[in-house]
ChimeraX commands (.cxc) that place a marker at each C-alpha (Angstrom):
marker #1 position 0.20,0.11,0.13 radius 0.5
marker #1 position 1.19,3.29,-0.93 radius 0.5
marker #1 position 1.30,6.15,1.25 radius 0.5
marker #1 position 1.64,9.98,1.07 radius 0.5
marker #1 position 5.06,11.64,2.18 radius 0.5
marker #1 position 5.68,13.55,5.47 radius 0.5
marker #1 position 8.75,15.62,6.42 radius 0.5
marker #1 position 9.92,15.02,9.97 radius 0.5
marker #1 position 12.98,16.95,11.35 radius 0.5
marker #1 position 15.76,15.06,12.18 radius 0.5
marker #1 position 18.31,17.39,13.10 radius 0.5
marker #1 position 19.70,20.59,12.53 radius 0.5
marker #1 position 18.64,21.80,8.87 radius 0.5
marker #1 position 18.56,18.05,8.02 radius 0.5
marker #1 position 15.07,16.40,7.18 radius 0.5
marker #1 position 13.79,12.75,6.93 radius 0.5
marker #1 position 11.12,12.01,4.62 radius 0.5
marker #1 position 8.91,8.99,5.66 radius 0.5
marker #1 position 5.37,7.57,4.84 radius 0.5
marker #1 position 2.38,9.80,6.74 radius 0.5
marker #1 position -0.51,8.39,8.13 radius 0.5
marker #1 position -3.83,9.26,6.43 radius 0.5
marker #1 position -5.89,12.09,7.98 radius 0.5
marker #1 position -8.94,10.88,9.99 radius 0.5
marker #1 position -12.30,11.34,7.94 radius 0.5
marker #1 position -13.84,13.36,10.59 radius 0.5
marker #1 position -13.86,14.42,14.25 radius 0.5
marker #1 position -15.08,11.37,15.40 radius 0.5
marker #1 position -12.30,9.64,13.73 radius 0.5
marker #1 position -9.63,11.95,15.14 radius 0.5
marker #1 position -6.54,11.12,17.10 radius 0.5
marker #1 position -6.92,8.97,20.33 radius 0.5
marker #1 position -3.72,10.72,21.51 radius 0.5
marker #1 position -2.26,13.99,20.75 radius 0.5
marker #1 position 1.03,15.44,21.89 radius 0.5
marker #1 position 1.55,19.16,20.76 radius 0.5
marker #1 position 4.74,21.07,21.71 radius 0.5
marker #1 position 5.27,19.09,24.94 radius 0.5
marker #1 position 8.34,20.00,26.97 radius 0.5
marker #1 position 9.56,18.52,30.34 radius 0.5
marker #1 position 12.61,19.19,32.53 radius 0.5
marker #1 position 13.83,18.10,35.68 radius 0.5
marker #1 position 15.97,20.83,37.32 radius 0.5
marker #1 position 18.59,21.86,34.26 radius 0.5
marker #1 position 18.14,18.47,32.64 radius 0.5
marker #1 position 15.72,18.74,29.69 radius 0.5
marker #1 position 13.94,15.59,28.98 radius 0.5
marker #1 position 11.34,16.48,26.06 radius 0.5
marker #1 position 11.96,19.50,24.01 radius 0.5
marker #1 position 9.00,20.12,21.89 radius 0.5
marker #1 position 7.41,16.77,21.04 radius 0.5
marker #1 position 4.45,16.78,18.69 radius 0.5
marker #1 position 3.03,13.47,18.04 radius 0.5
marker #1 position -0.40,11.78,17.37 radius 0.5
marker #1 position -1.73,8.38,17.91 radius 0.5
marker #1 position -5.02,7.10,15.86 radius 0.5
marker #1 position -7.28,5.03,17.14 radius 0.5
marker #1 position -6.56,1.42,16.59 radius 0.5
marker #1 position -3.17,2.33,15.71 radius 0.5
marker #1 position 0.01,1.12,17.75 radius 0.5
marker #1 position 3.09,3.46,18.01 radius 0.5
marker #1 position 6.56,2.07,19.60 radius 0.5
marker #1 position 8.64,4.70,21.03 radius 0.5
marker #1 position 12.15,3.86,20.51 radius 0.5
marker #1 position 15.30,5.70,22.22 radius 0.5
marker #1 position 18.24,5.33,24.34 radius 0.5
marker #1 position 18.02,5.25,28.21 radius 0.5
marker #1 position 17.22,8.74,29.86 radius 0.5
marker #1 position 15.67,9.82,26.59 radius 0.5
marker #1 position 12.24,10.61,28.10 radius 0.5
marker #1 position 10.28,7.63,26.69 radius 0.5
marker #1 position 8.66,6.74,30.14 radius 0.5
marker #1 position 8.21,10.12,31.25 radius 0.5
marker #1 position 6.35,10.56,28.09 radius 0.5
marker #1 position 3.83,7.56,29.20 radius 0.5
marker #1 position 3.52,9.36,32.93 radius 0.5
marker #1 position 2.78,12.59,31.23 radius 0.5
marker #1 position 0.05,10.94,29.05 radius 0.5
marker #1 position -1.80,9.26,32.03 radius 0.5
marker #1 position -1.36,12.35,34.22 radius 0.5
marker #1 position 1.04,11.12,36.94 radius 0.5
marker #1 position 3.24,14.18,35.90 radius 0.5
marker #1 position 2.81,17.66,34.43 radius 0.5
marker #1 position 4.34,18.92,31.09 radius 0.5
marker #1 position 6.06,22.19,31.76 radius 0.5
marker #1 position 4.50,23.43,28.53 radius 0.5
marker #1 position 2.43,22.10,25.70 radius 0.5
marker #1 position -0.61,19.99,25.44 radius 0.5
marker #1 position -1.86,16.68,25.61 radius 0.5
marker #1 position -5.40,15.74,24.43 radius 0.5
marker #1 position -6.99,12.09,24.75 radius 0.5
marker #1 position -10.06,12.12,22.60 radius 0.5
marker #1 position -9.80,15.65,22.26 radius 0.5
marker #1 position -9.79,16.59,25.69 radius 0.5
marker #1 position -6.67,18.51,26.92 radius 0.5
marker #1 position -5.90,16.39,30.31 radius 0.5
marker #1 position -2.67,18.49,31.51 radius 0.5
marker #1 position -4.94,21.14,33.17 radius 0.5
marker #1 position -7.66,18.98,34.62 radius 0.5
marker #1 position -8.45,18.78,38.41 radius 0.5
marker #1 position -8.08,15.14,40.02 radius 0.5
marker #1 position -11.80,14.06,39.56 radius 0.5
marker #1 position -12.23,14.54,35.86 radius 0.5
marker #1 position -8.56,13.33,35.22 radius 0.5
marker #1 position -9.46,10.24,36.80 radius 0.5
marker #1 position -12.73,9.77,34.49 radius 0.5
marker #1 position -10.16,9.97,31.58 radius 0.5
marker #1 position -7.83,7.66,33.10 radius 0.5
marker #1 position -10.35,5.16,33.19 radius 0.5
marker #1 position -10.29,5.20,29.19 radius 0.5
marker #1 position -6.57,4.01,29.60 radius 0.5
marker #1 position -4.88,1.19,30.40 radius 0.5
marker #1 position -1.35,1.17,31.72 radius 0.5
marker #1 position 1.19,-1.88,32.18 radius 0.5
marker #1 position 4.03,-0.80,34.09 radius 0.5
marker #1 position 7.61,-2.07,33.49 radius 0.5
marker #1 position 7.46,-4.09,36.49 radius 0.5
marker #1 position 4.02,-5.17,35.73 radius 0.5
marker #1 position 3.35,-3.67,39.45 radius 0.5
marker #1 position 1.16,-6.17,40.59 radius 0.5
marker #1 position -0.15,-5.89,44.43 radius 0.5
marker #1 position 2.17,-8.46,46.14 radius 0.5
marker #1 position -0.37,-9.32,48.81 radius 0.5
marker #1 position -3.27,-10.17,46.34 radius 0.5
marker #1 position -3.72,-13.04,44.24 radius 0.5
marker #1 position -3.74,-12.99,40.57 radius 0.5
marker #1 position -7.74,-12.83,40.35 radius 0.5
marker #1 position -7.71,-10.30,42.95 radius 0.5
marker #1 position -5.21,-8.04,41.17 radius 0.5
marker #1 position -7.40,-8.06,38.10 radius 0.5
marker #1 position -10.50,-7.54,40.27 radius 0.5
marker #1 position -9.20,-4.65,41.95 radius 0.5
marker #1 position -9.93,-1.84,39.23 radius 0.5
marker #1 position -13.43,-3.31,38.51 radius 0.5
marker #1 position -14.03,-3.06,42.43 radius 0.5
marker #1 position -13.08,0.59,42.52 radius 0.5
marker #1 position -14.52,1.73,39.37 radius 0.5
marker #1 position -17.49,-0.48,38.28 radius 0.5
marker #1 position -20.87,-1.38,39.86 radius 0.5
marker #1 position -20.80,-5.09,38.88 radius 0.5
marker #1 position -22.18,-7.59,41.02 radius 0.5
marker #1 position -19.96,-10.05,42.65 radius 0.5
marker #1 position -20.85,-12.67,40.02 radius 0.5
marker #1 position -20.43,-10.43,37.15 radius 0.5
marker #1 position -17.23,-9.39,38.43 radius 0.5
marker #1 position -16.19,-12.71,39.05 radius 0.5
marker #1 position -17.04,-13.49,35.30 radius 0.5
marker #1 position -15.40,-10.56,33.98 radius 0.5
marker #1 position -12.04,-11.54,35.82 radius 0.5
marker #1 position -12.05,-14.92,34.38 radius 0.5
marker #1 position -12.80,-13.75,31.04 radius 0.5
marker #1 position -9.80,-11.27,31.27 radius 0.5
marker #1 position -7.45,-13.79,32.91 radius 0.5
marker #1 position -8.40,-16.33,29.70 radius 0.5
marker #1 position -7.78,-13.59,26.90 radius 0.5
marker #1 position -4.14,-13.72,28.23 radius 0.5
marker #1 position -3.73,-17.34,28.99 radius 0.5
marker #1 position -3.87,-17.09,32.39 radius 0.5
marker #1 position -7.24,-18.53,33.33 radius 0.5
marker #1 position -5.65,-21.46,35.40 radius 0.5
marker #1 position -3.59,-19.39,38.10 radius 0.5
marker #1 position -6.11,-17.02,39.05 radius 0.5
marker #1 position -5.79,-18.11,42.84 radius 0.5
marker #1 position -1.83,-18.00,42.79 radius 0.5
marker #1 position 0.38,-14.85,44.43 radius 0.5
marker #1 position 2.24,-12.85,42.06 radius 0.5
marker #1 position 5.77,-14.09,43.75 radius 0.5
marker #1 position 4.45,-17.75,42.63 radius 0.5
marker #1 position 4.29,-16.94,38.84 radius 0.5
marker #1 position 6.98,-16.14,36.20 radius 0.5
marker #1 position 8.09,-12.53,35.04 radius 0.5
marker #1 position 6.04,-13.32,31.99 radius 0.5
marker #1 position 3.18,-14.64,33.74 radius 0.5
marker #1 position 3.14,-11.34,35.78 radius 0.5
marker #1 position 3.13,-9.19,32.49 radius 0.5
marker #1 position 0.29,-11.39,31.26 radius 0.5
marker #1 position -1.71,-10.47,34.43 radius 0.5
marker #1 position -0.83,-6.95,34.12 radius 0.5
marker #1 position -2.06,-6.82,30.61 radius 0.5
marker #1 position -5.47,-8.30,31.85 radius 0.5
marker #1 position -5.66,-5.77,34.79 radius 0.5
marker #1 position -5.12,-2.89,32.14 radius 0.5
marker #1 position -7.91,-4.23,30.12 radius 0.5
marker #1 position -10.26,-4.56,32.65 radius 0.5
marker #1 position -12.16,-1.34,32.21 radius 0.5
marker #1 position -11.86,-1.78,28.31 radius 0.5
marker #1 position -9.72,1.29,27.83 radius 0.5
marker #1 position -9.38,2.91,24.25 radius 0.5
marker #1 position -5.94,3.57,25.04 radius 0.5
marker #1 position -3.44,1.30,25.99 radius 0.5
marker #1 position 0.04,2.45,27.58 radius 0.5
marker #1 position 2.92,-0.21,27.83 radius 0.5
marker #1 position 6.08,0.48,29.39 radius 0.5
marker #1 position 9.08,-2.03,28.34 radius 0.5
marker #1 position 6.54,-5.00,28.09 radius 0.5
marker #1 position 9.22,-7.29,27.19 radius 0.5
marker #1 position 11.83,-6.04,29.41 radius 0.5
marker #1 position 13.82,-8.73,31.54 radius 0.5
marker #1 position 12.21,-11.66,29.47 radius 0.5
marker #1 position 13.94,-14.39,27.50 radius 0.5
marker #1 position 13.57,-14.46,23.86 radius 0.5
marker #1 position 10.47,-16.97,23.49 radius 0.5
marker #1 position 8.63,-15.34,26.26 radius 0.5
marker #1 position 9.20,-11.90,24.75 radius 0.5
marker #1 position 7.86,-13.16,21.28 radius 0.5
marker #1 position 5.00,-14.68,23.53 radius 0.5
marker #1 position 4.04,-11.12,24.90 radius 0.5
marker #1 position 4.26,-9.54,21.29 radius 0.5
marker #1 position 1.93,-12.27,20.00 radius 0.5
marker #1 position -0.29,-11.42,22.81 radius 0.5
marker #1 position -0.12,-7.79,22.28 radius 0.5
marker #1 position -1.01,-8.29,18.58 radius 0.5
marker #1 position -4.19,-10.42,19.46 radius 0.5
marker #1 position -5.29,-8.09,21.92 radius 0.5
marker #1 position -5.17,-5.23,19.74 radius 0.5
marker #1 position -7.03,-7.14,17.04 radius 0.5
marker #1 position -9.69,-7.96,19.37 radius 0.5
marker #1 position -10.10,-4.47,20.94 radius 0.5
marker #1 position -8.87,-2.00,18.33 radius 0.5
marker #1 position -7.30,0.26,20.88 radius 0.5
marker #1 position -4.78,3.08,20.58 radius 0.5
marker #1 position -1.58,1.63,21.96 radius 0.5
marker #1 position 1.68,3.49,22.98 radius 0.5
marker #1 position 4.66,1.01,23.62 radius 0.5
marker #1 position 7.83,2.16,24.89 radius 0.5
marker #1 position 10.66,-0.55,24.45 radius 0.5
marker #1 position 14.10,-0.88,23.68 radius 0.5
marker #1 position 13.32,-4.20,21.91 radius 0.5
marker #1 position 13.51,-3.56,18.12 radius 0.5
marker #1 position 12.47,-7.23,17.40 radius 0.5
marker #1 position 9.21,-6.30,19.51 radius 0.5
marker #1 position 8.87,-3.03,18.06 radius 0.5
marker #1 position 8.91,-4.60,14.47 radius 0.5
marker #1 position 6.42,-7.13,15.42 radius 0.5
marker #1 position 3.90,-5.20,17.11 radius 0.5
marker #1 position 4.11,-1.33,15.94 radius 0.5
marker #1 position 2.13,0.20,13.10 radius 0.5
marker #1 position 4.28,3.30,13.36 radius 0.5
marker #1 position 7.76,3.81,15.20 radius 0.5
marker #1 position 9.01,7.14,16.67 radius 0.5
marker #1 position 12.64,7.59,17.65 radius 0.5
marker #1 position 13.45,9.99,20.66 radius 0.5
marker #1 position 16.59,11.55,20.56 radius 0.5
marker #1 position 17.89,14.86,22.83 radius 0.5
marker #1 position 14.34,15.35,23.77 radius 0.5
marker #1 position 13.04,15.37,19.98 radius 0.5
marker #1 position 11.25,12.97,17.73 radius 0.5
marker #1 position 14.17,12.35,15.39 radius 0.5
marker #1 position 12.13,10.41,12.97 radius 0.5
marker #1 position 8.85,8.65,12.57 radius 0.5
marker #1 position 7.62,6.11,10.20 radius 0.5
marker #1 position 7.46,2.30,9.66 radius 0.5
marker #1 position 10.41,0.19,10.89 radius 0.5
marker #1 position 11.64,-0.40,7.36 radius 0.5
marker #1 position 11.69,3.56,6.81 radius 0.5
marker #1 position 14.24,3.64,10.24 radius 0.5
marker #1 position 15.94,0.81,8.63 radius 0.5
marker #1 position 16.73,2.76,5.28 radius 0.5
marker #1 position 17.42,6.00,6.93 radius 0.5
marker #1 position 20.91,7.55,5.98 radius 0.5
marker #1 position 20.77,9.96,9.41 radius 0.5
marker #1 position 23.83,8.63,11.44 radius 0.5
marker #1 position 22.04,8.40,14.72 radius 0.5
marker #1 position 19.26,6.57,13.25 radius 0.5
marker #1 position 21.56,4.00,11.47 radius 0.5
marker #1 position 23.83,3.07,14.37 radius 0.5
marker #1 position 20.51,2.85,16.45 radius 0.5
marker #1 position 19.13,0.42,14.20 radius 0.5
marker #1 position 22.00,-1.65,13.44 radius 0.5
marker #1 position 22.62,-2.16,17.18 radius 0.5
marker #1 position 22.15,-5.55,18.59 radius 0.5
marker #1 position 19.24,-6.00,20.61 radius 0.5
marker link #1:1,2 radius 0.2
marker link #1:2,3 radius 0.2
marker link #1:3,4 radius 0.2
marker link #1:4,5 radius 0.2
marker link #1:5,6 radius 0.2
marker link #1:6,7 radius 0.2
marker link #1:7,8 radius 0.2
marker link #1:8,9 radius 0.2
marker link #1:9,10 radius 0.2
marker link #1:10,11 radius 0.2
marker link #1:11,12 radius 0.2
marker link #1:12,13 radius 0.2
marker link #1:13,14 radius 0.2
marker link #1:14,15 radius 0.2
marker link #1:15,16 radius 0.2
marker link #1:16,17 radius 0.2
marker link #1:17,18 radius 0.2
marker link #1:18,19 radius 0.2
marker link #1:19,20 radius 0.2
marker link #1:20,21 radius 0.2
marker link #1:21,22 radius 0.2
marker link #1:22,23 radius 0.2
marker link #1:23,24 radius 0.2
marker link #1:24,25 radius 0.2
marker link #1:25,26 radius 0.2
marker link #1:26,27 radius 0.2
marker link #1:27,28 radius 0.2
marker link #1:28,29 radius 0.2
marker link #1:29,30 radius 0.2
marker link #1:30,31 radius 0.2
marker link #1:31,32 radius 0.2
marker link #1:32,33 radius 0.2
marker link #1:33,34 radius 0.2
marker link #1:34,35 radius 0.2
marker link #1:35,36 radius 0.2
marker link #1:36,37 radius 0.2
marker link #1:37,38 radius 0.2
marker link #1:38,39 radius 0.2
marker link #1:39,40 radius 0.2
marker link #1:40,41 radius 0.2
marker link #1:41,42 radius 0.2
marker link #1:42,43 radius 0.2
marker link #1:43,44 radius 0.2
marker link #1:44,45 radius 0.2
marker link #1:45,46 radius 0.2
marker link #1:46,47 radius 0.2
marker link #1:47,48 radius 0.2
marker link #1:48,49 radius 0.2
marker link #1:49,50 radius 0.2
marker link #1:50,51 radius 0.2
marker link #1:51,52 radius 0.2
marker link #1:52,53 radius 0.2
marker link #1:53,54 radius 0.2
marker link #1:54,55 radius 0.2
marker link #1:55,56 radius 0.2
marker link #1:56,57 radius 0.2
marker link #1:57,58 radius 0.2
marker link #1:58,59 radius 0.2
marker link #1:59,60 radius 0.2
marker link #1:60,61 radius 0.2
marker link #1:61,62 radius 0.2
marker link #1:62,63 radius 0.2
marker link #1:63,64 radius 0.2
marker link #1:64,65 radius 0.2
marker link #1:65,66 radius 0.2
marker link #1:66,67 radius 0.2
marker link #1:67,68 radius 0.2
marker link #1:68,69 radius 0.2
marker link #1:69,70 radius 0.2
marker link #1:70,71 radius 0.2
marker link #1:71,72 radius 0.2
marker link #1:72,73 radius 0.2
marker link #1:73,74 radius 0.2
marker link #1:74,75 radius 0.2
marker link #1:75,76 radius 0.2
marker link #1:76,77 radius 0.2
marker link #1:77,78 radius 0.2
marker link #1:78,79 radius 0.2
marker link #1:79,80 radius 0.2
marker link #1:80,81 radius 0.2
marker link #1:81,82 radius 0.2
marker link #1:82,83 radius 0.2
marker link #1:83,84 radius 0.2
marker link #1:84,85 radius 0.2
marker link #1:85,86 radius 0.2
marker link #1:86,87 radius 0.2
marker link #1:87,88 radius 0.2
marker link #1:88,89 radius 0.2
marker link #1:89,90 radius 0.2
marker link #1:90,91 radius 0.2
marker link #1:91,92 radius 0.2
marker link #1:92,93 radius 0.2
marker link #1:93,94 radius 0.2
marker link #1:94,95 radius 0.2
marker link #1:95,96 radius 0.2
marker link #1:96,97 radius 0.2
marker link #1:97,98 radius 0.2
marker link #1:98,99 radius 0.2
marker link #1:99,100 radius 0.2
marker link #1:100,101 radius 0.2
marker link #1:101,102 radius 0.2
marker link #1:102,103 radius 0.2
marker link #1:103,104 radius 0.2
marker link #1:104,105 radius 0.2
marker link #1:105,106 radius 0.2
marker link #1:106,107 radius 0.2
marker link #1:107,108 radius 0.2
marker link #1:108,109 radius 0.2
marker link #1:109,110 radius 0.2
marker link #1:110,111 radius 0.2
marker link #1:111,112 radius 0.2
marker link #1:112,113 radius 0.2
marker link #1:113,114 radius 0.2
marker link #1:114,115 radius 0.2
marker link #1:115,116 radius 0.2
marker link #1:116,117 radius 0.2
marker link #1:117,118 radius 0.2
marker link #1:118,119 radius 0.2
marker link #1:119,120 radius 0.2
marker link #1:120,121 radius 0.2
marker link #1:121,122 radius 0.2
marker link #1:122,123 radius 0.2
marker link #1:123,124 radius 0.2
marker link #1:124,125 radius 0.2
marker link #1:125,126 radius 0.2
marker link #1:126,127 radius 0.2
marker link #1:127,128 radius 0.2
marker link #1:128,129 radius 0.2
marker link #1:129,130 radius 0.2
marker link #1:130,131 radius 0.2
marker link #1:131,132 radius 0.2
marker link #1:132,133 radius 0.2
marker link #1:133,134 radius 0.2
marker link #1:134,135 radius 0.2
marker link #1:135,136 radius 0.2
marker link #1:136,137 radius 0.2
marker link #1:137,138 radius 0.2
marker link #1:138,139 radius 0.2
marker link #1:139,140 radius 0.2
marker link #1:140,141 radius 0.2
marker link #1:141,142 radius 0.2
marker link #1:142,143 radius 0.2
marker link #1:143,144 radius 0.2
marker link #1:144,145 radius 0.2
marker link #1:145,146 radius 0.2
marker link #1:146,147 radius 0.2
marker link #1:147,148 radius 0.2
marker link #1:148,149 radius 0.2
marker link #1:149,150 radius 0.2
marker link #1:150,151 radius 0.2
marker link #1:151,152 radius 0.2
marker link #1:152,153 radius 0.2
marker link #1:153,154 radius 0.2
marker link #1:154,155 radius 0.2
marker link #1:155,156 radius 0.2
marker link #1:156,157 radius 0.2
marker link #1:157,158 radius 0.2
marker link #1:158,159 radius 0.2
marker link #1:159,160 radius 0.2
marker link #1:160,161 radius 0.2
marker link #1:161,162 radius 0.2
marker link #1:162,163 radius 0.2
marker link #1:163,164 radius 0.2
marker link #1:164,165 radius 0.2
marker link #1:165,166 radius 0.2
marker link #1:166,167 radius 0.2
marker link #1:167,168 radius 0.2
marker link #1:168,169 radius 0.2
marker link #1:169,170 radius 0.2
marker link #1:170,171 radius 0.2
marker link #1:171,172 radius 0.2
marker link #1:172,173 radius 0.2
marker link #1:173,174 radius 0.2
marker link #1:174,175 radius 0.2
marker link #1:175,176 radius 0.2
marker link #1:176,177 radius 0.2
marker link #1:177,178 radius 0.2
marker link #1:178,179 radius 0.2
marker link #1:179,180 radius 0.2
marker link #1:180,181 radius 0.2
marker link #1:181,182 radius 0.2
marker link #1:182,183 radius 0.2
marker link #1:183,184 radius 0.2
marker link #1:184,185 radius 0.2
marker link #1:185,186 radius 0.2
marker link #1:186,187 radius 0.2
marker link #1:187,188 radius 0.2
marker link #1:188,189 radius 0.2
marker link #1:189,190 radius 0.2
marker link #1:190,191 radius 0.2
marker link #1:191,192 radius 0.2
marker link #1:192,193 radius 0.2
marker link #1:193,194 radius 0.2
marker link #1:194,195 radius 0.2
marker link #1:195,196 radius 0.2
marker link #1:196,197 radius 0.2
marker link #1:197,198 radius 0.2
marker link #1:198,199 radius 0.2
marker link #1:199,200 radius 0.2
marker link #1:200,201 radius 0.2
marker link #1:201,202 radius 0.2
marker link #1:202,203 radius 0.2
marker link #1:203,204 radius 0.2
marker link #1:204,205 radius 0.2
marker link #1:205,206 radius 0.2
marker link #1:206,207 radius 0.2
marker link #1:207,208 radius 0.2
marker link #1:208,209 radius 0.2
marker link #1:209,210 radius 0.2
marker link #1:210,211 radius 0.2
marker link #1:211,212 radius 0.2
marker link #1:212,213 radius 0.2
marker link #1:213,214 radius 0.2
marker link #1:214,215 radius 0.2
marker link #1:215,216 radius 0.2
marker link #1:216,217 radius 0.2
marker link #1:217,218 radius 0.2
marker link #1:218,219 radius 0.2
marker link #1:219,220 radius 0.2
marker link #1:220,221 radius 0.2
marker link #1:221,222 radius 0.2
marker link #1:222,223 radius 0.2
marker link #1:223,224 radius 0.2
marker link #1:224,225 radius 0.2
marker link #1:225,226 radius 0.2
marker link #1:226,227 radius 0.2
marker link #1:227,228 radius 0.2
marker link #1:228,229 radius 0.2
marker link #1:229,230 radius 0.2
marker link #1:230,231 radius 0.2
marker link #1:231,232 radius 0.2
marker link #1:232,233 radius 0.2
marker link #1:233,234 radius 0.2
marker link #1:234,235 radius 0.2
marker link #1:235,236 radius 0.2
marker link #1:236,237 radius 0.2
marker link #1:237,238 radius 0.2
marker link #1:238,239 radius 0.2
marker link #1:239,240 radius 0.2
marker link #1:240,241 radius 0.2
marker link #1:241,242 radius 0.2
marker link #1:242,243 radius 0.2
marker link #1:243,244 radius 0.2
marker link #1:244,245 radius 0.2
marker link #1:245,246 radius 0.2
marker link #1:246,247 radius 0.2
marker link #1:247,248 radius 0.2
marker link #1:248,249 radius 0.2
marker link #1:249,250 radius 0.2
marker link #1:250,251 radius 0.2
marker link #1:251,252 radius 0.2
marker link #1:252,253 radius 0.2
marker link #1:253,254 radius 0.2
marker link #1:254,255 radius 0.2
marker link #1:255,256 radius 0.2
marker link #1:256,257 radius 0.2
marker link #1:257,258 radius 0.2
marker link #1:258,259 radius 0.2
marker link #1:259,260 radius 0.2
marker link #1:260,261 radius 0.2
marker link #1:261,262 radius 0.2
marker link #1:262,263 radius 0.2
marker link #1:263,264 radius 0.2
marker link #1:264,265 radius 0.2
marker link #1:265,266 radius 0.2
marker link #1:266,267 radius 0.2
marker link #1:267,268 radius 0.2
marker link #1:268,269 radius 0.2
marker link #1:269,270 radius 0.2
marker link #1:270,271 radius 0.2
marker link #1:271,272 radius 0.2
view
């Protein structure tokens, strides 16, 4: 399929040309997430220096970059765990960075977040971990809740482990449970922070296949932060490479591979 071309600034006076995404057909088809002129610093350290990105409904965007380039910070800004210094963050056309806690929490219910460590509650069983957001944010009966939890765990291949504690299951299994919990409230936006970090290659491939399956079933807008080039190639519709606080290049995996920008070329050729 051919695509129109968009121009992306990749350095001082240097530009990369990569395929652009089609414009949405109307307001109802607008981007699920839109970042405009986003800046974030911690003291004198500039982390994000004018980020402009959009993620369409049903699209998976992978965020690549060296450690410390602000990829995880970007996710925390989108979910409202941190505030930008300037710029705007729109989720379903609603600017979230200026919202009070109550309306922000309503928007957060539309976003699922898989933390890098899965962040399961150690004192709760697998079943209780997945039930937690449903107990807090839904009016399900006990029977409905139990059925929903079993359904979620079945969707990630963990229906037989529901009574186990997080310490009794592997890292890959914990990621699966974390995904089930992230999907509990049927979010339209899924944020994944290093979903394959610390996993062996076989388990990493299983997690990638699971993400693809869930994306096909739920048609969410997904933003995946990863250092794993193979994972990004497998799951992403589009990739954005962060460097020195900016989006250096964005496009399909093949576009980044073909780039003659020195940093992009070195990054894509490194062992992963």
